[in-house]
Biopython code that builds the backbone (N, CA, C, O; Angstrom):
import numpy as np
from Bio.PDB.StructureBuilder import StructureBuilder

atoms = [
    (1, "MET", "N", (-3.065, -21.186, -19.041)),
    (1, "MET", "CA", (-2.661, -22.199, -17.649)),
    (1, "MET", "C", (-1.350, -22.425, -17.255)),
    (1, "MET", "O", (-0.738, -23.337, -17.812)),
    (2, "LEU", "N", (-0.664, -21.585, -16.167)),
    (2, "LEU", "CA", (0.851, -22.101, -15.222)),
    (2, "LEU", "C", (1.209, -23.119, -15.761)),
    (2, "LEU", "O", (0.264, -23.777, -16.194)),
    (3, "ASN", "N", (2.268, -23.578, -15.940)),
    (3, "ASN", "CA", (2.858, -25.094, -15.889)),
    (3, "ASN", "C", (2.827, -25.003, -14.457)),
    (3, "ASN", "O", (2.163, -24.274, -13.721)),
    (4, "HIS", "N", (3.924, -26.144, -14.138)),
    (4, "HIS", "CA", (4.016, -26.205, -12.763)),
    (4, "HIS", "C", (5.414, -25.978, -12.508)),
    (4, "HIS", "O", (5.809, -26.279, -11.382)),
    (5, "GLU", "N", (6.170, -25.546, -13.263)),
    (5, "GLU", "CA", (7.606, -24.359, -12.957)),
    (5, "GLU", "C", (6.926, -22.955, -12.561)),
    (5, "GLU", "O", (7.247, -22.436, -11.492)),
    (6, "GLN", "N", (6.137, -22.430, -13.277)),
    (6, "GLN", "CA", (5.613, -21.435, -13.263)),
    (6, "GLN", "C", (4.949, -20.836, -12.179)),
    (6, "GLN", "O", (4.911, -19.655, -11.833)),
    (7, "LYS", "N", (4.155, -22.384, -11.440)),
    (7, "LYS", "CA", (3.045, -21.770, -10.588)),
    (7, "LYS", "C", (4.217, -22.349, -9.597)),
    (7, "LYS", "O", (3.913, -21.762, -8.558)),
    (8, "LEU", "N", (5.155, -22.992, -9.339)),
    (8, "LEU", "CA", (6.358, -22.591, -7.549)),
    (8, "LEU", "C", (6.492, -21.515, -8.421)),
    (8, "LEU", "O", (5.410, -20.991, -8.157)),
    (9, "ASP", "N", (7.190, -20.477, -9.605)),
    (9, "ASP", "CA", (7.583, -19.506, -9.238)),
    (9, "ASP", "C", (7.239, -18.246, -8.800)),
    (9, "ASP", "O", (8.037, -17.340, -8.559)),
    (10, "ALA", "N", (5.940, -18.198, -8.692)),
    (10, "ALA", "CA", (4.552, -17.586, -8.350)),
    (10, "ALA", "C", (4.339, -17.243, -7.539)),
    (10, "ALA", "O", (4.177, -16.050, -7.282)),
    (11, "VAL", "N", (4.198, -18.757, -6.316)),
    (11, "VAL", "CA", (3.982, -18.729, -5.293)),
    (11, "VAL", "C", (5.161, -18.337, -3.993)),
    (11, "VAL", "O", (4.950, -17.927, -2.852)),
    (12, "PHE", "N", (6.562, -18.680, -4.763)),
    (12, "PHE", "CA", (7.782, -18.258, -4.182)),
    (12, "PHE", "C", (8.193, -16.782, -3.957)),
    (12, "PHE", "O", (8.671, -16.220, -2.971)),
    (13, "ARG", "N", (7.806, -16.273, -5.361)),
    (13, "ARG", "CA", (7.735, -14.477, -5.244)),
    (13, "ARG", "C", (6.844, -14.257, -4.261)),
    (13, "ARG", "O", (7.209, -13.594, -3.290)),
    (14, "ALA", "N", (5.144, -14.914, -4.347)),
    (14, "ALA", "CA", (4.403, -13.968, -3.545)),
    (14, "ALA", "C", (4.751, -14.114, -2.196)),
    (14, "ALA", "O", (4.356, -13.173, -1.507)),
    (15, "LEU", "N", (5.646, -15.390, -1.319)),
    (15, "LEU", "CA", (6.475, -15.467, -0.212)),
    (15, "LEU", "C", (7.430, -14.730, -0.001)),
    (15, "LEU", "O", (8.239, -15.104, 0.848)),
    (16, "SER", "N", (7.601, -13.748, -0.534)),
    (16, "SER", "CA", (8.727, -13.410, -0.525)),
    (16, "SER", "C", (9.146, -12.114, 0.458)),
    (16, "SER", "O", (10.187, -11.798, 1.034)),
    (17, "GLU", "N", (7.331, -11.316, 0.321)),
    (17, "GLU", "CA", (7.030, -10.241, 1.026)),
    (17, "GLU", "C", (7.068, -10.665, 2.174)),
    (17, "GLU", "O", (6.788, -11.853, 2.330)),
    (18, "PRO", "N", (7.370, -9.972, 3.171)),
    (18, "PRO", "CA", (7.318, -9.900, 4.812)),
    (18, "PRO", "C", (5.741, -9.664, 5.100)),
    (18, "PRO", "O", (5.449, -10.114, 6.208)),
    (19, "ASN", "N", (4.996, -9.273, 4.640)),
    (19, "ASN", "CA", (3.870, -8.419, 5.016)),
    (19, "ASN", "C", (2.474, -9.586, 3.821)),
    (19, "ASN", "O", (1.290, -9.265, 3.928)),
    (20, "ARG", "N", (2.742, -10.459, 3.115)),
    (20, "ARG", "CA", (2.214, -11.520, 2.327)),
    (20, "ARG", "C", (2.493, -12.342, 3.330)),
    (20, "ARG", "O", (1.556, -12.628, 4.075)),
    (21, "ARG", "N", (3.791, -12.907, 3.595)),
    (21, "ARG", "CA", (3.671, -14.391, 4.788)),
    (21, "ARG", "C", (3.029, -13.506, 5.999)),
    (21, "ARG", "O", (2.595, -13.221, 4.882)),
    (22, "ALA", "N", (2.662, -12.986, 6.781)),
    (22, "ALA", "CA", (2.123, -12.144, 7.344)),
    (22, "ALA", "C", (0.541, -13.062, 7.475)),
    (22, "ALA", "O", (0.065, -13.759, 8.371)),
    (23, "ILE", "N", (0.053, -12.651, 6.101)),
    (23, "ILE", "CA", (-1.200, -12.610, 5.929)),
    (23, "ILE", "C", (-1.679, -14.235, 5.544)),
    (23, "ILE", "O", (-2.711, -14.823, 5.869)),
    (24, "VAL", "N", (-0.314, -14.789, 4.587)),
    (24, "VAL", "CA", (-0.654, -16.489, 4.430)),
    (24, "VAL", "C", (-1.046, -17.028, 5.952)),
    (24, "VAL", "O", (-1.963, -17.806, 6.212)),
    (25, "LEU", "N", (0.232, -16.186, 7.251)),
    (25, "LEU", "CA", (-0.120, -17.202, 8.582)),
    (25, "LEU", "C", (-1.013, -16.569, 9.230)),
    (25, "LEU", "O", (-0.585, -16.156, 10.308)),
    (26, "ARG", "N", (-2.094, -16.318, 9.016)),
    (26, "ARG", "CA", (-3.084, -15.575, 9.359)),
    (26, "ARG", "C", (-4.552, -16.553, 9.055)),
    (26, "ARG", "O", (-5.447, -16.941, 9.806)),
    (27, "LEU", "N", (-4.294, -16.723, 7.571)),
    (27, "LEU", "CA", (-4.816, -17.665, 6.611)),
    (27, "LEU", "C", (-4.805, -19.114, 7.608)),
    (27, "LEU", "O", (-5.689, -19.789, 8.135)),
    (28, "ALA", "N", (-3.541, -19.171, 7.560)),
    (28, "ALA", "CA", (-3.606, -20.681, 8.402)),
    (28, "ALA", "C", (-4.464, -20.867, 9.020)),
    (28, "ALA", "O", (-5.237, -21.756, 8.663)),
    (29, "ARG", "N", (-4.718, -20.152, 10.180)),
    (29, "ARG", "CA", (-5.433, -20.210, 11.078)),
    (29, "ARG", "C", (-7.458, -20.317, 10.782)),
    (29, "ARG", "O", (-8.229, -20.818, 11.601)),
    (30, "GLY", "N", (-7.817, -19.788, 9.622)),
    (30, "GLY", "CA", (-9.309, -19.785, 9.395)),
    (30, "GLY", "C", (-9.130, -18.700, 8.604)),
    (30, "GLY", "O", (-8.341, -17.757, 8.672)),
    (31, "SER", "N", (-10.277, -19.080, 7.589)),
    (31, "SER", "CA", (-10.556, -17.782, 6.774)),
    (31, "SER", "C", (-10.422, -16.421, 7.112)),
    (31, "SER", "O", (-10.030, -16.347, 8.276)),
    (32, "ALA", "N", (-10.583, -15.265, 6.578)),
    (32, "ALA", "CA", (-10.945, -13.651, 7.544)),
    (32, "ALA", "C", (-11.033, -12.671, 6.246)),
    (32, "ALA", "O", (-10.477, -12.901, 5.172)),
    (33, "SER", "N", (-11.732, -11.683, 6.507)),
    (33, "SER", "CA", (-12.084, -10.829, 5.747)),
    (33, "SER", "C", (-11.191, -10.093, 5.847)),
    (33, "SER", "O", (-10.642, -10.021, 6.947)),
    (34, "VAL", "N", (-10.655, -9.175, 4.611)),
    (34, "VAL", "CA", (-10.051, -8.112, 3.976)),
    (34, "VAL", "C", (-9.609, -7.367, 5.568)),
    (34, "VAL", "O", (-8.541, -7.412, 6.179)),
    (35, "SER", "N", (-10.393, -6.963, 5.772)),
    (35, "SER", "CA", (-10.306, -5.819, 6.719)),
    (35, "SER", "C", (-9.536, -6.395, 8.535)),
    (35, "SER", "O", (-8.934, -5.789, 9.422)),
    (36, "GLU", "N", (-9.986, -7.806, 8.352)),
    (36, "GLU", "CA", (-9.535, -8.431, 9.701)),
    (36, "GLU", "C", (-8.111, -8.556, 9.089)),
    (36, "GLU", "O", (-7.311, -7.886, 9.742)),
    (37, "LEU", "N", (-7.688, -9.043, 8.300)),
    (37, "LEU", "CA", (-6.186, -8.924, 7.877)),
    (37, "LEU", "C", (-5.198, -8.035, 7.314)),
    (37, "LEU", "O", (-4.138, -8.366, 6.783)),
    (38, "ALA", "N", (-5.735, -6.668, 7.513)),
    (38, "ALA", "CA", (-5.480, -5.685, 7.443)),
    (38, "ALA", "C", (-5.217, -5.104, 8.623)),
    (38, "ALA", "O", (-4.447, -4.166, 8.831)),
    (39, "ALA", "N", (-6.005, -5.799, 9.530)),
    (39, "ALA", "CA", (-5.777, -4.558, 10.774)),
    (39, "ALA", "C", (-4.054, -4.667, 11.677)),
    (39, "ALA", "O", (-3.243, -3.848, 12.108)),
    (40, "PRO", "N", (-4.120, -5.593, 11.636)),
    (40, "PRO", "CA", (-2.695, -6.169, 12.428)),
    (40, "PRO", "C", (-1.348, -5.100, 11.820)),
    (40, "PRO", "O", (-0.520, -4.456, 12.465)),
    (41, "LEU", "N", (-1.553, -5.239, 10.263)),
    (41, "LEU", "CA", (-0.931, -4.527, 9.395)),
    (41, "LEU", "C", (-0.690, -3.213, 9.884)),
    (41, "LEU", "O", (-1.214, -2.721, 10.883)),
    (42, "ASP", "N", (0.094, -2.699, 9.158)),
    (42, "ASP", "CA", (0.725, -0.805, 9.333)),
    (42, "ASP", "C", (0.656, -0.368, 7.828)),
    (42, "ASP", "O", (1.657, -0.109, 7.160)),
    (43, "MET", "N", (-0.530, -0.320, 7.403)),
    (43, "MET", "CA", (-0.231, -0.156, 5.878)),
    (43, "MET", "C", (-2.352, 0.171, 5.752)),
    (43, "MET", "O", (-3.253, -0.187, 6.510)),
    (44, "THR", "N", (-2.379, 0.994, 4.413)),
    (44, "THR", "CA", (-3.291, 0.944, 4.276)),
    (44, "THR", "C", (-4.421, 0.418, 3.500)),
    (44, "THR", "O", (-4.132, -0.352, 2.584)),
    (45, "LEU", "N", (-5.553, 0.673, 3.687)),
    (45, "LEU", "CA", (-6.485, -0.785, 3.051)),
    (45, "LEU", "C", (-5.921, -1.359, 1.840)),
    (45, "LEU", "O", (-5.950, -2.580, 1.688)),
    (46, "ALA", "N", (-5.445, -0.644, 1.023)),
    (46, "ALA", "CA", (-5.856, -0.305, -0.651)),
    (46, "ALA", "C", (-4.246, -1.162, -0.684)),
    (46, "ALA", "O", (-4.067, -1.900, -1.653)),
    (47, "ALA", "N", (-3.381, -1.078, 0.118)),
    (47, "ALA", "CA", (-2.071, -1.831, -0.062)),
    (47, "ALA", "C", (-2.358, -2.807, 0.474)),
    (47, "ALA", "O", (-1.887, -3.603, -0.339)),
    (48, "VAL", "N", (-2.949, -3.648, 1.546)),
    (48, "VAL", "CA", (-2.897, -4.873, 1.883)),
    (48, "VAL", "C", (-4.303, -5.439, 0.805)),
    (48, "VAL", "O", (-4.394, -6.666, 0.765)),
    (49, "VAL", "N", (-5.128, -4.831, 0.149)),
    (49, "VAL", "CA", (-5.926, -5.524, -0.838)),
    (49, "VAL", "C", (-4.626, -5.866, -2.283)),
    (49, "VAL", "O", (-4.633, -6.970, -2.827)),
    (50, "GLN", "N", (-3.853, -5.022, -2.618)),
    (50, "GLN", "CA", (-2.772, -4.972, -3.735)),
    (50, "GLN", "C", (-1.885, -6.677, -2.808)),
    (50, "GLN", "O", (-1.920, -7.680, -3.521)),
    (51, "HIS", "N", (-1.352, -6.820, -1.694)),
    (51, "HIS", "CA", (-1.105, -7.502, -1.179)),
    (51, "HIS", "C", (-1.946, -9.142, -1.417)),
    (51, "HIS", "O", (-1.381, -10.233, -1.490)),
    (52, "ILE", "N", (-3.322, -8.886, -1.494)),
    (52, "ILE", "CA", (-4.028, -10.133, -1.411)),
    (52, "ILE", "C", (-4.668, -10.591, -2.641)),
    (52, "ILE", "O", (-5.294, -11.636, -2.819)),
    (53, "GLN", "N", (-4.244, -9.012, -4.013)),
    (53, "GLN", "CA", (-4.471, -9.598, -5.287)),
    (53, "GLN", "C", (-2.893, -10.384, -5.391)),
    (53, "GLN", "O", (-2.732, -11.049, -6.414)),
    (54, "ALA", "N", (-2.218, -10.361, -4.816)),
    (54, "ALA", "CA", (-0.585, -10.913, -5.748)),
    (54, "ALA", "C", (-1.143, -12.060, -4.840)),
    (54, "ALA", "O", (-1.971, -11.298, -4.342)),
    (55, "LEU", "N", (-1.312, -12.857, -4.410)),
    (55, "LEU", "CA", (-1.338, -13.982, -3.000)),
    (55, "LEU", "C", (-2.538, -14.886, -3.885)),
    (55, "LEU", "O", (-2.413, -16.109, -3.938)),
    (56, "GLU", "N", (-3.580, -14.275, -4.499)),
    (56, "GLU", "CA", (-4.559, -15.458, -5.340)),
    (56, "GLU", "C", (-3.828, -15.048, -6.303)),
    (56, "GLU", "O", (-3.746, -16.112, -6.917)),
    (57, "GLN", "N", (-3.106, -14.163, -7.035)),
    (57, "GLN", "CA", (-2.183, -14.427, -8.534)),
    (57, "GLN", "C", (-1.909, -15.664, -8.737)),
    (57, "GLN", "O", (-2.292, -16.482, -9.574)),
    (58, "SER", "N", (-0.764, -15.723, -7.339)),
    (58, "SER", "CA", (-0.110, -16.865, -7.091)),
    (58, "SER", "C", (-0.666, -18.591, -7.205)),
    (58, "SER", "O", (-0.157, -19.593, -7.707)),
    (59, "GLY", "N", (-1.696, -18.385, -6.616)),
    (59, "GLY", "CA", (-2.441, -19.454, -6.196)),
    (59, "GLY", "C", (-3.234, -19.461, -5.259)),
    (59, "GLY", "O", (-4.373, -19.915, -5.372)),
    (60, "LEU", "N", (-2.479, -18.654, -3.527)),
    (60, "LEU", "CA", (-2.049, -18.848, -2.725)),
    (60, "LEU", "C", (-3.388, -18.457, -1.559)),
    (60, "LEU", "O", (-3.464, -18.502, -0.331)),
    (61, "VAL", "N", (-3.847, -18.270, -2.086)),
    (61, "VAL", "CA", (-5.296, -17.308, -1.697)),
    (61, "VAL", "C", (-6.174, -17.061, -2.230)),
    (61, "VAL", "O", (-5.992, -16.224, -3.115)),
    (62, "ARG", "N", (-7.776, -17.644, -2.044)),
    (62, "ARG", "CA", (-8.615, -17.701, -2.885)),
    (62, "ARG", "C", (-9.174, -16.709, -2.023)),
    (62, "ARG", "O", (-8.980, -16.638, -0.809)),
    (63, "THR", "N", (-10.279, -15.519, -3.109)),
    (63, "THR", "CA", (-11.367, -14.668, -2.411)),
    (63, "THR", "C", (-12.796, -14.741, -2.754)),
    (63, "THR", "O", (-13.195, -14.807, -3.917)),
    (64, "GLN", "N", (-13.791, -14.723, -1.399)),
    (64, "GLN", "CA", (-14.976, -14.760, -2.153)),
    (64, "GLN", "C", (-15.823, -12.979, -1.836)),
    (64, "GLN", "O", (-15.419, -12.086, -1.091)),
    (65, "LYS", "N", (-16.583, -12.993, -2.380)),
    (65, "LYS", "CA", (-17.149, -11.742, -2.025)),
    (65, "LYS", "C", (-18.747, -12.401, -2.073)),
    (65, "LYS", "O", (-19.373, -13.274, -2.676)),
    (66, "GLU", "N", (-19.002, -11.123, -0.767)),
    (66, "GLU", "CA", (-20.430, -11.692, -0.418)),
    (66, "GLU", "C", (-21.436, -10.566, 0.416)),
    (66, "GLU", "O", (-21.697, -10.551, 1.619)),
    (67, "GLY", "N", (-21.710, -10.019, -0.218)),
    (67, "GLY", "CA", (-22.220, -8.328, -0.020)),
    (67, "GLY", "C", (-21.200, -7.657, -0.088)),
    (67, "GLY", "O", (-20.380, -8.032, -0.926)),
    (68, "ARG", "N", (-20.948, -6.749, 0.533)),
    (68, "ARG", "CA", (-19.148, -6.097, 0.679)),
    (68, "ARG", "C", (-18.273, -6.578, 1.322)),
    (68, "ARG", "O", (-17.305, -5.819, 1.261)),
    (69, "VAL", "N", (-18.006, -7.671, 2.085)),
    (69, "VAL", "CA", (-17.336, -8.506, 2.757)),
    (69, "VAL", "C", (-16.618, -9.145, 1.581)),
    (69, "VAL", "O", (-17.257, -9.621, 0.642)),
    (70, "ARG", "N", (-15.521, -9.155, 1.621)),
    (70, "ARG", "CA", (-14.094, -9.679, 0.960)),
    (70, "ARG", "C", (-13.212, -10.372, 1.693)),
    (70, "ARG", "O", (-12.280, -10.018, 2.415)),
    (71, "THR", "N", (-13.977, -12.180, 1.177)),
    (71, "THR", "CA", (-13.359, -13.129, 2.563)),
    (71, "THR", "C", (-12.243, -14.390, 1.661)),
    (71, "THR", "O", (-12.499, -15.285, 0.855)),
    (72, "CYS", "N", (-10.712, -13.796, 2.413)),
    (72, "CYS", "CA", (-9.965, -14.717, 1.691)),
    (72, "CYS", "C", (-10.070, -16.321, 2.281)),
    (72, "CYS", "O", (-10.847, -16.467, 3.224)),
    (73, "THR", "N", (-9.312, -17.585, 1.773)),
    (73, "THR", "CA", (-9.260, -18.560, 2.242)),
    (73, "THR", "C", (-7.463, -18.565, 1.698)),
    (73, "THR", "O", (-6.841, -17.842, 0.920)),
    (74, "LEU", "N", (-7.132, -19.568, 2.412)),
    (74, "LEU", "CA", (-5.803, -20.142, 1.809)),
    (74, "LEU", "C", (-6.093, -21.252, 1.302)),
    (74, "LEU", "O", (-6.663, -22.120, 1.964)),
    (75, "ASP", "N", (-5.798, -21.393, 0.215)),
    (75, "ASP", "CA", (-5.900, -22.285, -1.052)),
    (75, "ASP", "C", (-4.188, -23.481, -0.921)),
    (75, "ASP", "O", (-3.210, -23.401, -1.664)),
    (76, "PRO", "N", (-4.410, -24.593, 0.419)),
    (76, "PRO", "CA", (-4.267, -25.918, 0.778)),
    (76, "PRO", "C", (-2.835, -26.739, -0.539)),
    (76, "PRO", "O", (-1.917, -27.535, -0.342)),
    (77, "HIS", "N", (-3.292, -26.069, -1.697)),
    (77, "HIS", "CA", (-2.534, -26.999, -3.252)),
    (77, "HIS", "C", (-1.212, -26.342, -3.022)),
    (77, "HIS", "O", (-0.130, -26.858, -2.746)),
    (78, "ALA", "N", (-1.641, -24.687, -3.254)),
    (78, "ALA", "CA", (-0.482, -23.956, -3.576)),
    (78, "ALA", "C", (0.718, -24.418, -2.569)),
    (78, "ALA", "O", (1.798, -24.029, -3.012)),
    (79, "ILE", "N", (0.845, -25.171, -1.280)),
    (79, "ILE", "CA", (0.932, -24.483, -0.079)),
    (79, "ILE", "C", (1.467, -25.298, -0.420)),
    (79, "ILE", "O", (2.542, -24.920, -0.887)),
    (80, "SER", "N", (1.280, -26.789, -0.492)),
    (80, "SER", "CA", (1.668, -28.033, -0.741)),
    (80, "SER", "C", (2.326, -28.467, -1.749)),
    (80, "SER", "O", (2.897, -29.556, -1.809)),
    (81, "LEU", "N", (2.251, -27.209, -3.022)),
    (81, "LEU", "CA", (3.156, -27.050, -3.844)),
    (81, "LEU", "C", (4.839, -26.450, -3.832)),
    (81, "LEU", "O", (5.671, -26.651, -4.716)),
    (82, "ALA", "N", (5.001, -25.794, -2.759)),
    (82, "ALA", "CA", (6.185, -24.991, -1.982)),
    (82, "ALA", "C", (6.771, -26.182, -1.141)),
    (82, "ALA", "O", (7.997, -26.148, -1.037)),
    (83, "GLU", "N", (6.153, -27.194, -0.540)),
    (83, "GLU", "CA", (6.508, -28.001, 0.609)),
    (83, "GLU", "C", (6.657, -28.887, -0.157)),
    (83, "GLU", "O", (7.647, -29.433, 0.330)),
    (84, "SER", "N", (6.350, -29.557, -1.187)),
    (84, "SER", "CA", (6.780, -30.711, -1.587)),
    (84, "SER", "C", (8.033, -30.465, -3.038)),
    (84, "SER", "O", (8.281, -31.376, -3.827)),
    (85, "TRP", "N", (8.521, -29.412, -3.102)),
    (85, "TRP", "CA", (9.714, -28.732, -4.045)),
    (85, "TRP", "C", (10.333, -28.850, -2.522)),
    (85, "TRP", "O", (10.859, -29.962, -2.541)),
    (86, "LEU", "N", (10.506, -28.397, -1.468)),
    (86, "LEU", "CA", (10.955, -27.539, -0.517)),
    (86, "LEU", "C", (11.851, -29.037, -0.121)),
    (86, "LEU", "O", (13.057, -29.107, -0.357)),
    (87, "SER", "N", (11.169, -30.059, 0.431)),
    (87, "SER", "CA", (10.827, -31.213, 0.725)),
    (87, "SER", "C", (11.983, -32.527, -0.259)),
    (87, "SER", "O", (12.566, -33.510, 0.199)),
    (88, "GLN", "N", (11.946, -31.994, -1.696)),
    (88, "GLN", "CA", (12.767, -32.722, -2.630)),
    (88, "GLN", "C", (14.236, -32.095, -2.627)),
    (88, "GLN", "O", (15.174, -32.882, -2.501)),
    (89, "ARG", "N", (14.486, -30.789, -2.750)),
    (89, "ARG", "CA", (15.476, -30.887, -1.963)),
    (89, "ARG", "C", (16.639, -30.579, -0.622)),
    (89, "ARG", "O", (17.721, -30.034, -0.402)),
    (90, "ARG", "N", (15.901, -31.104, -0.166)),
    (90, "ARG", "CA", (15.871, -31.153, 1.557)),
    (90, "ARG", "C", (16.543, -32.443, 1.315)),
    (90, "ARG", "O", (17.760, -32.451, 1.500)),
    (91, "GLN", "N", (15.874, -33.721, 0.871)),
    (91, "GLN", "CA", (16.027, -34.970, 0.287)),
    (91, "GLN", "C", (17.692, -34.874, -0.039)),
    (91, "GLN", "O", (18.510, -35.321, 0.764)),
    (92, "GLN", "N", (18.001, -34.378, -1.033)),
    (92, "GLN", "CA", (19.136, -33.729, -2.300)),
    (92, "GLN", "C", (20.223, -33.295, -0.857)),
    (92, "GLN", "O", (21.106, -34.040, -0.431)),
    (93, "TRP", "N", (20.006, -32.429, -0.499)),
    (93, "TRP", "CA", (20.895, -31.856, 0.408)),
    (93, "TRP", "C", (20.902, -32.842, 1.807)),
    (93, "TRP", "O", (21.967, -32.717, 2.410)),
    (94, "GLU", "N", (20.344, -33.400, 2.187)),
    (94, "GLU", "CA", (20.977, -34.680, 3.099)),
    (94, "GLU", "C", (21.460, -35.356, 2.716)),
    (94, "GLU", "O", (22.236, -35.864, 3.526)),
    (95, "SER", "N", (21.514, -36.114, 0.993)),
    (95, "SER", "CA", (22.263, -37.393, 0.697)),
    (95, "SER", "C", (23.512, -36.364, 0.515)),
    (95, "SER", "O", (24.543, -36.737, 1.074)),
    (96, "HIS", "N", (23.558, -35.504, 0.030)),
    (96, "HIS", "CA", (25.349, -34.702, -0.373)),
    (96, "HIS", "C", (26.074, -34.739, 0.902)),
    (96, "HIS", "O", (27.164, -35.310, 0.942)),
    (97, "PHE", "N", (25.537, -34.141, 2.034)),
    (97, "PHE", "CA", (25.428, -33.958, 3.591)),
    (97, "PHE", "C", (26.275, -35.056, 3.741)),
    (97, "PHE", "O", (27.450, -35.044, 4.108)),
    (98, "ASP", "N", (25.210, -36.514, 3.258)),
    (98, "ASP", "CA", (25.803, -38.050, 3.603)),
    (98, "ASP", "C", (26.750, -38.101, 3.377)),
    (98, "ASP", "O", (27.637, -38.072, 4.231)),
    (99, "ARG", "N", (27.056, -38.248, 1.495)),
    (99, "ARG", "CA", (28.101, -38.391, 1.483)),
    (99, "ARG", "C", (29.523, -37.434, 1.729)),
    (99, "ARG", "O", (30.634, -37.945, 1.586)),
    (100, "LEU", "N", (29.358, -36.051, 2.100)),
    (100, "LEU", "CA", (30.725, -35.470, 2.205)),
    (100, "LEU", "C", (31.298, -36.331, 3.436)),
    (100, "LEU", "O", (32.424, -36.826, 3.486)),
    (101, "GLY", "N", (30.060, -36.428, 4.652)),
    (101, "GLY", "CA", (30.130, -37.326, 5.586)),
    (101, "GLY", "C", (31.091, -38.338, 5.650)),
    (101, "GLY", "O", (31.897, -38.434, 6.575)),
    (102, "ALA", "N", (31.027, -39.133, 4.649)),
    (102, "ALA", "CA", (31.173, -40.716, 4.689)),
    (102, "ALA", "C", (33.029, -40.241, 3.777)),
    (102, "ALA", "O", (33.891, -41.003, 3.339)),
    (103, "LEU", "N", (32.997, -39.260, 3.806)),
    (103, "LEU", "CA", (34.189, -38.615, 2.536)),
    (103, "LEU", "C", (35.048, -38.833, 3.726)),
    (103, "LEU", "O", (35.887, -39.714, 3.914)),
    (104, "PHE", "N", (34.571, -37.586, 4.702)),
    (104, "PHE", "CA", (35.414, -37.581, 5.711)),
    (104, "PHE", "C", (35.974, -38.344, 6.652)),
    (104, "PHE", "O", (37.027, -38.158, 7.261)),
    (105, "ALA", "N", (34.898, -39.559, 6.763)),
    (105, "ALA", "CA", (35.217, -40.268, 8.169)),
    (105, "ALA", "C", (36.327, -41.250, 7.540)),
    (105, "ALA", "O", (36.913, -41.969, 8.350)),
    (106, "GLU", "N", (36.714, -41.368, 6.048)),
    (106, "GLU", "CA", (37.599, -42.634, 5.508)),
    (106, "GLU", "C", (38.669, -41.982, 6.161)),
    (106, "GLU", "O", (38.839, -40.788, 6.406)),
    (107, "PRO", "N", (39.455, -43.116, 6.431)),
    (107, "PRO", "CA", (40.841, -42.770, 6.771)),
    (107, "PRO", "C", (41.815, -41.951, 5.648)),
    (107, "PRO", "O", (41.719, -41.891, 4.422)),
    (108, "ALA", "N", (42.536, -41.506, 6.336)),
    (108, "ALA", "CA", (42.934, -40.708, 4.762)),
    (108, "ALA", "C", (44.267, -41.688, 4.054)),
    (108, "ALA", "O", (45.017, -42.320, 4.799)),
    (109, "ALA", "N", (44.378, -41.702, 3.015)),
    (109, "ALA", "CA", (45.821, -42.540, 2.306)),
    (109, "ALA", "C", (47.123, -41.857, 2.772)),
    (109, "ALA", "O", (47.380, -40.687, 3.052)),
    (110, "PRO", "N", (48.031, -43.257, 2.755)),
    (110, "PRO", "CA", (48.964, -42.307, 3.086)),
    (110, "PRO", "C", (50.025, -41.945, 2.021)),
    (110, "PRO", "O", (50.278, -42.787, 1.159)),
    (111, "ARG", "N", (50.654, -40.774, 2.016)),
    (111, "ARG", "CA", (50.774, -40.371, 0.711)),
    (111, "ARG", "C", (52.137, -40.524, 0.338)),
    (111, "ARG", "O", (52.878, -39.911, 1.106)),
    (112, "LYS", "N", (52.638, -41.041, -0.442)),
    (112, "LYS", "CA", (54.011, -41.395, -1.419)),
    (112, "LYS", "C", (54.736, -39.840, -1.158)),
    (112, "LYS", "O", (54.147, -38.764, -1.253)),
    (113, "ARG", "N", (55.886, -40.007, -0.874)),
    (113, "ARG", "CA", (56.984, -39.557, -0.111)),
    (113, "ARG", "C", (57.419, -39.250, -1.770)),
    (113, "ARG", "O", (57.165, -40.100, -2.623)),
    (114, "THR", "N", (58.072, -38.001, -2.111)),
    (114, "THR", "CA", (58.715, -37.598, -3.430)),
    (114, "THR", "C", (60.169, -37.302, -3.070)),
    (114, "THR", "O", (60.525, -37.613, -1.933)),
    (115, "SER", "N", (60.850, -36.869, -3.706)),
    (115, "SER", "CA", (62.103, -36.438, -3.106)),
    (115, "SER", "C", (62.506, -35.322, -3.846)),
    (115, "SER", "O", (62.282, -35.223, -5.053)),
    (116, "ASN", "N", (62.931, -34.707, -3.363)),
    (116, "ASN", "CA", (63.412, -33.135, -4.398)),
    (116, "ASN", "C", (64.727, -33.376, -4.631)),
    (116, "ASN", "O", (65.535, -32.450, -4.696)),
    (117, "LYS", "N", (64.958, -34.231, -4.730)),
    (117, "LYS", "CA", (66.831, -34.289, -4.753)),
    (117, "LYS", "C", (66.679, -34.514, -6.337)),
    (117, "LYS", "O", (65.911, -35.162, -7.048)),
    (118, "ARG", "N", (68.001, -33.499, -6.590)),
    (118, "ARG", "CA", (68.309, -33.786, -8.506)),
    (118, "ARG", "C", (69.481, -34.245, -8.261)),
    (118, "ARG", "O", (70.203, -34.619, -9.185)),
]
sb = StructureBuilder()
sb.init_structure("model")
sb.init_model(0)
sb.init_chain("A")
sb.init_seg("    ")
for serial, (resi, resn, name, xyz) in enumerate(atoms, 1):
    if name == "N":
        sb.init_residue(resn, " ", resi, " ")
    sb.init_atom(name, np.array(xyz, "f"), 0.0, 1.0, " ", f" {name:<3s}", serial, name[0])
structure = sb.get_structure()
């Protein structure tokens, strides 16, 4: 069983490929067969199957075979895992930007003049 960090790594690794992101976007509208997912993509059916397998291994997609048709479904848990991680990072970044903004908003302290006379 993969731990939390490994699952997160697998999700982001799977989403790093544009064709896989296209498949995920399509599945966000609802379940689809492998053939339906392959139709708009400019690649062989075998290549699409490999991408689907990578998405399945990451936990983003579940597949079910009924007869000769393999249907793919998006797994919302894996998406929420990535969404949660990004949300936490966003809160941290916003906090850092708020502190930086406050620092820039502070009036500058007057500088002491130093004499360079010897």
